[in-house]
C-alpha positions as CSV (number, residue, x, y, z in Angstrom):
1,X,122.5,127.9,53.5
2,X,120.6,128.8,50.3
3,X,121.7,131.5,48.0
4,X,119.4,134.6,47.7
5,X,118.3,136.8,44.8
6,X,116.3,140.0,44.4
7,X,113.3,139.3,42.2
8,X,111.3,142.5,42.5
9,X,111.7,146.2,43.4
10,X,109.4,149.2,43.9
11,X,109.5,152.7,45.3
12,X,107.6,155.9,45.7
13,X,109.0,159.3,44.6
14,X,110.7,161.0,47.5
15,X,109.1,164.3,48.4
16,X,107.0,166.1,51.0
17,X,104.0,163.7,50.9
18,X,101.6,165.7,53.2
19,X,98.5,164.0,51.8
20,X,99.8,160.4,51.9
21,X,100.1,158.5,55.2
22,X,103.0,156.3,56.2
23,X,101.0,153.1,55.7
24,X,99.9,154.2,52.2
25,X,103.5,155.0,51.2
26,X,104.7,151.6,52.3
27,X,101.8,149.8,50.6
28,X,102.5,151.6,47.3
29,X,106.1,150.6,47.3
30,X,105.3,147.0,48.3
31,X,102.7,146.6,45.7
32,X,105.0,147.9,43.0
33,X,107.7,145.5,44.1
34,X,105.3,142.5,44.2
35,X,104.0,143.4,40.7
36,X,107.6,143.6,39.5
37,X,108.3,140.2,41.0
38,X,105.1,138.6,39.8
39,X,104.0,137.4,43.2
40,X,100.7,137.9,45.1
41,X,102.0,137.9,48.7
42,X,105.3,137.1,50.5
43,X,105.8,134.7,53.4
44,X,107.4,137.4,55.6
45,X,107.7,141.2,55.7
46,X,110.5,143.2,57.3
47,X,109.8,146.9,57.7
48,X,112.6,149.4,58.2
49,X,111.8,152.6,60.1
50,X,113.5,154.9,62.5
51,X,111.1,157.7,63.5
52,X,107.5,156.5,63.3
53,X,107.1,156.2,67.1
54,X,108.1,159.9,67.5
55,X,106.8,161.6,64.4
56,X,103.8,159.5,63.5
57,X,102.8,158.2,67.0
58,X,102.8,154.8,65.4
59,X,104.7,151.6,66.5
60,X,103.9,148.0,65.5
61,X,104.6,148.8,61.8
62,X,105.0,145.2,60.7
63,X,101.3,144.3,61.4
64,X,100.1,147.7,60.4
65,X,101.7,147.6,56.9
66,X,101.0,143.9,56.3
67,X,97.3,144.6,57.0
68,X,97.2,147.7,54.8
69,X,99.0,145.9,51.9
70,X,96.3,143.2,52.1
71,X,98.8,140.6,53.3
72,X,97.1,140.0,56.7
73,X,98.3,136.8,58.4
74,X,102.0,136.8,57.2
75,X,104.9,137.1,59.5
76,X,105.8,140.8,59.8
77,X,108.1,142.9,62.1
78,X,109.9,146.2,62.3
79,X,113.7,146.7,62.1
80,X,115.3,149.8,63.7
81,X,119.0,150.7,63.4
82,X,118.8,154.5,63.0
83,X,119.6,155.6,59.5
84,X,120.9,152.0,58.8
85,X,117.5,150.5,59.4
86,X,116.9,149.8,55.7
87,X,120.2,147.9,55.3
88,X,119.5,145.9,58.4
89,X,116.0,144.9,57.3
90,X,117.4,143.7,54.0
91,X,120.0,141.6,55.8
92,X,117.3,140.1,58.0
93,X,115.4,139.2,54.8
94,X,118.5,137.6,53.3
95,X,119.1,135.5,56.4
96,X,115.5,134.4,56.6
97,X,115.7,133.0,53.1
98,X,119.2,131.6,53.4
99,X,118.2,129.7,56.5
100,X,115.4,128.0,54.6
101,X,112.7,129.1,57.0
102,X,110.8,131.2,54.4
103,X,110.8,131.3,50.6
104,X,109.7,134.8,49.7
105,X,110.4,137.9,51.7
106,X,109.4,141.5,51.2
107,X,111.6,144.2,52.6
108,X,110.2,147.7,52.9
109,X,111.8,150.9,54.1
110,X,109.4,153.8,55.0
111,X,109.7,157.1,56.7
112,X,107.2,160.0,57.1
113,X,109.1,163.1,58.3
114,X,107.6,166.2,56.9
115,X,104.4,166.4,58.9
116,X,106.2,167.5,62.0
117,X,108.1,170.7,62.9
118,X,111.8,171.1,62.3
119,X,112.5,171.0,66.0
120,X,110.7,167.7,66.4
121,X,112.5,166.2,63.5
122,X,115.9,167.4,64.7
123,X,115.1,166.0,68.1
124,X,114.1,162.7,66.6
125,X,117.3,162.4,64.5
126,X,119.4,163.1,67.5
127,X,118.3,159.8,69.0
128,X,120.8,158.2,66.6
129,X,123.6,159.7,68.8
130,X,124.5,159.2,72.5
131,X,121.6,160.7,74.4
132,X,123.5,161.1,77.7
133,X,126.8,162.5,76.4
134,X,125.9,164.2,73.1
135,X,122.2,164.9,72.9
136,X,121.9,166.1,76.5
137,X,124.5,168.8,75.7
138,X,122.5,170.0,72.7
139,X,124.5,168.3,70.0
140,X,122.1,167.9,67.0
141,X,122.9,165.4,64.3
142,X,124.1,168.0,61.9
143,X,126.3,169.5,64.6
144,X,128.0,166.2,65.2
145,X,128.7,165.8,61.5
146,X,130.0,169.4,61.4
147,X,132.5,168.5,64.1
148,X,133.7,165.5,62.0
149,X,134.0,167.7,58.9
150,X,135.9,170.4,60.7
151,X,138.3,167.8,62.1
152,X,138.8,166.4,58.6
153,X,139.5,169.8,57.1
154,X,142.0,170.5,59.9
155,X,143.7,167.1,59.8
156,X,144.2,166.8,56.1
157,X,144.4,170.5,55.3
158,X,141.4,170.4,53.0
159,X,139.5,173.6,52.2
160,X,135.7,173.6,52.1
161,X,135.1,174.1,48.3
162,X,136.2,170.6,47.1
163,X,133.4,169.0,49.1
164,X,131.1,170.5,46.6
165,X,132.0,167.9,44.1
166,X,129.9,165.3,46.0
167,X,126.8,167.5,45.9
168,X,127.3,168.5,42.3
169,X,127.6,164.8,41.2
170,X,124.6,163.8,43.3
171,X,122.4,166.6,41.9
172,X,123.5,165.9,38.3
173,X,122.5,162.2,38.7
174,X,119.3,163.1,40.5
175,X,118.2,165.2,37.5
176,X,117.6,162.0,35.5
177,X,115.8,160.1,38.3
178,X,112.0,160.6,38.2
179,X,111.8,159.5,41.9
180,X,114.4,162.0,43.2
181,X,113.4,165.0,45.3
182,X,115.9,167.4,43.7
183,X,116.0,167.1,39.9
184,X,118.1,170.1,39.2
185,X,121.8,170.3,38.7
186,X,123.9,172.7,40.7
187,X,127.3,174.4,40.1
188,X,130.3,175.0,42.2
189,X,129.3,178.7,42.4
190,X,125.9,177.7,43.8
191,X,127.5,175.4,46.3
192,X,129.9,178.1,47.4
193,X,127.0,180.6,48.0
194,X,124.9,178.2,50.0
195,X,124.0,179.2,53.6
196,X,125.7,177.5,56.5
197,X,123.6,175.1,58.6
198,X,126.3,174.2,61.1
199,X,129.7,175.5,60.0
200,X,131.3,174.0,57.9
201,X,128.3,172.1,56.7
202,X,126.2,174.2,54.3
203,X,122.8,173.6,52.7
204,X,124.3,171.5,49.9
205,X,126.4,169.4,52.2
206,X,123.3,168.0,53.9
207,X,120.5,165.7,52.7
208,X,116.9,166.9,53.0
209,X,114.0,166.1,55.3
210,X,111.5,164.1,53.3
211,X,109.1,161.2,53.0
212,X,109.3,158.0,50.9
213,X,109.1,154.3,50.8
214,X,111.0,151.6,48.9
215,X,110.7,147.9,48.7
216,X,112.4,144.7,47.5
217,X,111.2,141.1,47.1
218,X,113.7,138.4,47.8
219,X,113.6,134.7,47.0
220,X,116.0,131.7,46.8
221,X,118.3,131.8,43.8
222,X,116.9,128.6,42.4
223,X,113.4,130.1,42.4
224,X,114.7,133.3,40.8
225,X,116.3,131.3,38.0
226,X,113.0,129.8,37.0
227,X,111.2,133.2,36.6
228,X,112.8,134.3,33.4
229,X,114.0,137.7,34.7
230,X,117.5,139.2,35.2
231,X,119.1,137.3,38.1
232,X,120.4,139.7,40.8
233,X,122.3,137.7,43.4
234,X,123.1,138.7,46.9
235,X,126.9,138.1,47.1
236,X,127.6,139.7,50.4
237,X,125.7,141.1,53.4
238,X,127.5,142.2,56.5
239,X,127.1,144.5,59.5
240,X,129.6,146.0,62.0
241,X,129.3,148.4,64.9
242,X,131.4,151.1,66.6
243,X,130.9,153.3,69.6
244,X,127.8,155.4,69.4
245,X,129.5,158.5,70.8
246,X,132.2,160.3,68.8
247,X,134.3,161.0,71.8
248,X,134.7,157.3,72.5
249,X,136.4,156.6,69.2
250,X,140.2,156.4,68.8
251,X,139.9,158.2,65.5
252,X,136.6,160.0,64.6
253,X,137.8,160.1,61.0
254,X,138.1,156.4,60.7
255,X,134.7,154.7,60.1
256,X,135.9,151.4,61.5
257,X,132.4,149.8,61.1
258,X,132.6,150.7,57.4
259,X,136.0,149.0,57.0
260,X,134.9,145.9,59.0
261,X,131.5,145.4,57.3
262,X,133.0,145.9,53.8
263,X,135.8,143.4,54.5
264,X,133.3,140.9,55.7
265,X,131.1,141.5,52.6
266,X,134.1,141.1,50.3
267,X,135.0,137.8,51.9
268,X,131.5,136.5,51.6
269,X,131.4,137.5,47.9
270,X,134.8,136.1,47.3
271,X,135.9,139.3,45.5
272,X,138.0,142.3,46.2
273,X,137.2,146.0,45.9
274,X,138.6,146.1,42.3
275,X,135.6,144.1,41.2
276,X,133.1,146.7,42.3
277,X,131.6,148.6,39.3
278,X,129.6,151.1,41.3
279,X,129.1,152.1,45.0
280,X,125.9,153.6,46.5
281,X,127.4,155.6,49.4
282,X,125.5,156.9,52.4
283,X,126.0,160.6,51.5
284,X,123.7,162.0,54.2
285,X,126.4,164.7,54.6
286,X,129.3,165.3,52.2
287,X,131.8,164.3,54.9
288,X,130.2,160.9,55.2
289,X,130.7,160.2,51.5
290,X,134.4,161.0,51.9
291,X,134.9,158.9,55.0
292,X,133.0,155.9,53.6
293,X,135.1,155.9,50.4
294,X,138.3,156.1,52.5
295,X,137.3,153.5,55.0
296,X,136.4,151.0,52.3
297,X,139.7,151.6,50.5
298,X,138.4,153.3,47.4
299,X,140.3,156.5,48.3
300,X,143.4,157.3,50.4
301,X,142.8,159.1,53.7
302,X,142.2,162.8,53.1
303,X,142.0,162.3,49.3
304,X,138.4,161.4,48.6
305,X,137.3,165.0,48.2
306,X,140.0,165.7,45.6
307,X,139.2,162.5,43.7
308,X,135.5,163.5,43.6
309,X,136.6,166.9,42.3
310,X,138.6,165.2,39.6
311,X,135.6,163.1,38.4
312,X,136.7,159.7,39.8
313,X,133.2,159.1,41.2
314,X,131.1,160.4,38.3
315,X,128.9,158.0,36.2
316,X,131.7,157.7,33.7
317,X,134.5,157.8,36.4
318,X,136.6,155.1,37.9
319,X,134.0,154.3,40.6
320,X,130.5,155.8,40.0
321,X,128.7,156.7,43.3
322,X,125.3,158.1,44.1
323,X,124.2,157.0,40.6
324,X,120.6,158.0,41.0
325,X,121.2,161.0,43.1
326,X,122.2,159.5,46.4
327,X,120.9,160.7,49.7
328,X,121.7,164.3,48.8
329,X,119.9,164.5,45.4
330,X,117.4,161.6,45.6
331,X,116.6,162.3,49.2
332,X,117.1,160.7,52.7
333,X,113.8,159.4,54.3
334,X,116.0,157.9,57.0
335,X,114.6,154.5,57.8
336,X,114.0,153.8,54.1
337,X,117.3,155.0,52.7
338,X,119.1,151.6,52.9
339,X,116.4,150.0,50.8
340,X,116.4,153.0,48.3
341,X,120.2,152.4,47.9
342,X,119.6,148.8,47.0
343,X,116.7,149.6,44.6
344,X,119.1,152.0,42.8
345,X,121.8,149.3,42.6
346,X,119.3,146.7,41.3
347,X,118.2,149.3,38.7
348,X,121.8,149.6,37.6
349,X,122.5,145.8,37.5
350,X,119.3,145.3,35.5
351,X,120.5,147.9,33.0
352,X,117.4,150.1,33.6
353,X,119.1,153.3,34.8
354,X,118.6,155.2,31.5
355,X,120.9,158.2,31.1
356,X,122.6,157.3,34.4
357,X,123.4,153.8,33.4
358,X,126.9,152.6,34.4
359,X,128.4,150.9,31.5
360,X,128.8,147.1,31.9
361,X,127.8,147.2,35.5
362,X,127.8,143.6,36.9
363,X,128.7,143.9,40.6
364,X,127.8,146.8,42.9
365,X,128.0,147.7,46.5
366,X,125.8,149.7,49.0
367,X,126.7,151.0,52.4
368,X,124.1,152.2,54.9
369,X,125.3,154.2,57.9
370,X,123.4,154.5,61.2
371,X,124.3,157.5,63.5
372,X,127.7,158.9,62.9
373,X,129.0,155.4,62.1
374,X,127.8,153.3,65.0
375,X,126.1,150.8,62.8
376,X,127.2,150.3,59.2
377,X,125.7,147.7,56.8
378,X,127.5,146.7,53.5
379,X,125.8,144.8,50.7
380,X,127.3,143.4,47.5
381,X,125.0,142.4,44.7
382,X,125.9,140.9,41.3
383,X,124.1,140.2,38.0
384,X,124.3,136.6,36.9
385,X,125.4,136.1,33.4
C-alpha cells in the first residue's frame, strides 16, 4: 500500500449562486485545485454530491463534471453518503492511490441547493433519515436534530444558552474567511434572541442552505515529495456506520460511528487524540458539534457545551474547532462539506490560514457526518517536517 498526500486544493465561495450552475461550480473548484497542484489533468475523479438528482434533475455527475472540466476520457464517478459524501469521496480517492491503480486523483464536492423552494430542499434533506419510520411521519432533518438536542438538555441538565458558544466561535472564525457565507461575528445576546426553527434549535444552531464546490488533488507521497511544496500526508482515513433511524439506537446521544471511525483513524495514524492540534467538526447543528467532541473523547459526556463556553475550542484554545467558520459560519453545501472541511485543514497545515492560523499546527482531524450519525468519516492529516 502506498502512502498518500494532498498536493492541491481549491474551492468556490459558499453563497447563493443563482447564476452559476452545478457543473460550473465544480469545474471552478477543480481548476483551482489543479492549478495549485501544478497538474493538467488527474487520472480519476470522485465527485461527492447528495441532492443533484432531486434539486438539479441531474445524475451521472462524474462524466458531466469531467467533461465540463475538459478532462474528458478520465475515470469519473459519483459518491453519495448523505452529508458525509465529501468525506467518503476523499476516502475513495485515498484508497485508489494507495492501491497503486492510479497516480493522481481529483476529489470534488459540489452542491447546488438554493435554486429550489424551501419545501423541496427540506424534503431532499430528509432522505438522509429513515424514509419509512421517520420521514413518513413528517420528521424533517432539523426536527430529528431538535429531538436529539432536547434529549441532551434533559439528560445532562444543560440549558439552551451555552450552546451559543459553538455558533459564536464559528461566526468569529468565518469573519476572516473570504470563502465563508456569514462573515459577521455574533454575540450571546444575538444568539439568545434568534427565532426558533424547531425548538430547541434556533436560527443560529442550524447551518444554512447554500451552494458551493471544493476540491483536492491527491498523489502518492513519493510524487508529492518531488514537487517542492509543503507535504500534507494522509495519516488516517476511516468510516463507520450506525442505524439510520434514531429510535433503533441504544443511546441517541452516543455517536457510535464517530467513536468507531475515530479510533480506526487513530490506529492507522499511530497516534492518540492528544496529538491532534485542531479538529474540523461537522457542526451542521450545535448539538452535533457537542456529540462529535464527546464521542471522540475530546470532551466528557454532557460537558462539551460548557467547554465551548469556556473557550476550549477557540483558535487559541486547547483544541481549535471550526477554524475557518465550520458548517455554521462557512456554510454547509451538504455533499461538498466533507471536502470543504479537508480544504480548511490543509489550509491550516500549510500555515495559510491568516488571522485564523492555529499556532504550530502539524496534525489535524476532520469528521464528516451523514444523516443523524448513520455514516461518519474521520480523516487525520499531518504536515511532514
